[in-house]
N, C-alpha and C positions, 0 to 999 in steps of 0.2 A: 593349632587349629583356631583357637579363639582370636588370636591376633589377625589372622586372615579374614575372619568374619568382621572384625572391627574396622579393618582397612576398607573392605568392600562397603560396609555401611557408611563410613565417613566419605568415601568417594561418591556414593549415591546421594548422600545429603548435600554435598557440595554441588553436584550437578543440578539437583532440584532447586537449590538456592540461586544458582546462576540463572536458571531458566525463569524463575519467578521475579527476579530482580530486574530483568531487562525490560519487561513490559511490552506493550504493543503501541503501534502508531494509532493516533486518534484523528479521524477526519473532522476538520473544523467546518469546511464548507465545500460544496460540490455544485457547479453550475454547468449546464449544457445548453448551447444555443444552436439552432439549425435554421438555415436560410436556403430557400429554393430559388434558383435563378430562372430567367425566362427560357433558357435553352434546356432546362430539366436537370441541371447539375445541382447537387445538394452539398452545401458547405456546412460542416459541423465544427463547432469550437467547444472544447471541454476544458474546464478549469477546476483543479482540486487543491485545497489547502489542507495539509496534514501537520499535526503537532507530534513530535517525537517524545519519548519518555524523558530525555535530557532537557526538554524545554525548547528546543529549536523548532522553527516553523519552516516548512518547505512548500512552495507553490509550484505546481506543474500545470502546464498548458499543452493541449494537443489539438491540432487542427487536421481535419480530414476533408477531402473533396471526392465526391462520388459522381461519376458520369452516368447518365442513363444508358441502359442496354438497348441496342437497336434490334428489332425483330428480324 
């Protein structure tokens, strides 16, 4: 019975260690630009730079275009 408890305790400790060692991504910068055209469409450009726990840096860009709704 004691060995079963020790195995469960060791497995739990390993799971906690793996979770805390991975860390989280850190947002380095975030910019958002919006431009309204003469016909009413809105163009939005969003850029995000994140740093991962292993030191790598990732840049993501997203562009959206929204047309106005006609009544």
